[in-house]
N, C-alpha and C positions, 0 to 999 in steps of 0.2 A: 200521338207520336208520329203518325204518318204524314203530318202536315209540314209545311215549309219551316215553321218555327218563327222565332222572333226575327225582325228585319235584319239584324246584324249577325244572326247566328250562322253557323257553318252550313246547316241544312238549307237556310234561306239563300245563302251565297251559292251553294251547289245547284239549287233548283233554278236559278236564273239562267236564261240563255244569253250569253255574251256574244254580241255581234262583232266579229273581227273581220278585217279585210282579207280578201283571198290571198293565199300564199304566193300566187303567180305575180301579183302586183307588188310594187315597192310600198310597204306600209308606211304611213305617216306616223312619226314617233308619238305625237300628241294623241292621235286616234287610238293607237295601241295602248298608251298609258291610261286613257280614259276607259278603255274596255277592260284593262287589267284591274284598275283601281278606280271605280266610278266616282264622279264628283259627289261630295257630301253636301246635302242640302238641309237647311233648317230655317225656322222662322223665329225671330227674336225681336221683341218690341214692335210687332206688326211689320217687320222688314224681312224680306226673303233673302237669305244668303246662300251662296254656292261656293264651295271650296274645292278647287282643283288640285290634283297632285302636282308637285313641282316637276318641271322638266329640266331642272338644272343638273348637270353631271356631278357625280359625287367625287370628292377628292379622297386621297389616302387618309387624311385626317378625319373626314366624314365617316369612313368605314371604321376607323379606330373608335370614334365617339359612339357609333352605333353599337359596337361590341361592348363598350363600357356601360352604355345605357341599358343594354340587355342584361348584363350581369347585375347592375344596380336594381333594376326592376324585379329580377328573379329573387334577389335578397329581400327587397321591400315587401313583395307579395308572398314571401315565404313559400316559394315553389319547391316541391319535393325534387330531389336530385335523381331519384330512380322511381320506377313504377309508373302507374297511371296518375297523371297530374294535369287537370284541366287548365290550371294557371300557367304551368310551364308550356303546355301545348299552345295556348293562346299567344303567349309572348314570343315563342319561336315562330309561330305562324305570321305574326306581325313583322318580325325581323326578316323572314323569308320574303314576304311581300315587298319590303323595302329593298332587299337585294335584287329582286326581280325588276323593280322600278329602275334601280341603278344600271343594271345590265341592259334593260330595254332602251334606255337613252343612248347607249353606245351602239347597240345592235338590235333593232326591233325584232328581227327574225329569231335571234337567240332568246329574247324576252318571251316571245310567243311559245317557243319550245319549252322554256322553263315553266310557263303558265300551264301548259299541258301536263308536264311532269307533276307540278304542284296539285293540280286537280285530280290526277290519277291517284296520287298518294292519299289525298283526302278521301276519295271514294273507297280506296282499299281500307283505310283506317275505319271508316264508317261501317264497312262490311264486317271487319273483324270485331268491332264493338257489338254489332248485331249478333254475330255468332257467339261471342262471349256471353251476352245476356241470355241467349237461347240455351246455351249449355248450362248456365247457372240455374235457370228455370227447370230444365230437364233434371239436373242433379237433385234439386230440392224436391221435385215431384217424386223421383225414385226413392229418395230417403224417406219421405212421408209414407209411401206405399210399403216400404220395407218395415217401418215401425208399426204400421197398422197390421201387416201380415204377421209380424213377430208377436204382437199382442194376441191376435187370433190363435196362433200356434201355441202360445203359453196357456191360453184358456183351454184349448183342446187337450193339452198334456195334463192339465189339472183335472179335467173331466175323466180322462182315461185312468189316471192314478186313483181317483175316487172310485171308479167302477172296479178297478183291480182290488182295492181294499175291501169293497163290499163282497166280492167273490171269495175272499180268504177267510 
């Protein structure tokens, strides 16, 4: 569990060091976009492909279509509306990445700030998940100890009652 995980996993993404331009300089939109959402590379039919994120600004219609696509995918993948749901978390994460992309095209500095916010939220969620798992493990261990102690106490009571009967 302590490893980076699968290449596309959250742990793998968080463990990567993203090289961003210094804040003092005027960041190039394409550089920031590639740092936020690295190019996707794959090999198909012995050909190497690289897919870069689009640097085209989003229109109002694009945002509406993004919302509709999110709602559609949530239904298709049967994401739970409440509670912990990895499917919902993944889809909202993808949507937030797209919103960051759209904002970054208009204002790279704002996009960098949103990236920091996104990464901080992801790290906080990962920490909360670890705490939750630890508390569940602790609770389970305490319950087992209690049950074992109860069985021992019941046996001791039975022995004492037997000794009491023998004295009478």
